[in-house]
C-alpha angles and dihedrals in degrees: 000000000000088000093051098034108020114200115240133192108267090220108043104010097240111152127249110045146041089250121006119231093259093052092044088056089058090060094055095088119120118241115273129200112254131197122207137191089255120062105246092196091224134055108284123207133184131198093222144320124302091255130155096279096046092046091054092048093048091047089050090050097047109026102028098042092235098173094177092061090050088062091049092050088049087062091048089051091050091051089052092051090048090052092050091048090051090050089051093243094116131038121250092245123046145132123243114226115193116223111254120271131194111264092227089055092049090052093051091047098051091253135331108316095200090051088048091054090048092052090048088063091069088229123125109280129188121186092214100149131069136172122248120195104332131138126231108287096211110127095012121128122230096270093046091048090053092049091046091053097041104122090350100107115081129194118222096178140358113238115219121238130009118349131208113199112215129196136160102236131014110207109154100353091242096123092048091046093050091046094049090048094053093048093045089052087059091049092251118157106240108179104174147334128240127192134184092234142004119220 
């Protein structure tokens, strides 16, 4: 199969592996606190900037249905959670809740890539959130994203105990804020948010 469909690095395109050693090194950064134009209501952390490498990997994960890189990003996410626990910024026990995604996008992408990354951590995961009628937020500013998400995030169940919200990219903070608001309204205990990258 490698001869017919050679594996290439999801970030730089070099042949031979899911992520080449140089690109793997770029994902070794510890999580950093980020602040956005929208109040996220909980401490928000990112595992690095939305630079060229991270963008290529996230596009491969979402738009090119690269399932192998989703597993790798799950390991990166788990390392970030472990670091935040060691720093005392997350509790020892918690449930990961992926940010909502549009159902049409999930169908096109062979499932929800952020949920796949969460499951690859081996930590408890509950898909508690879903999108109602919202349009794609690409290209929207902070105010437009907030308007777009207003009333557009639904709750299918309320996880017990501390919750960590997880998303791929944090741009304005609107998705994290809307997700936290819906969970807080159901008396859920959201303690923080963690994303793979911050734009």
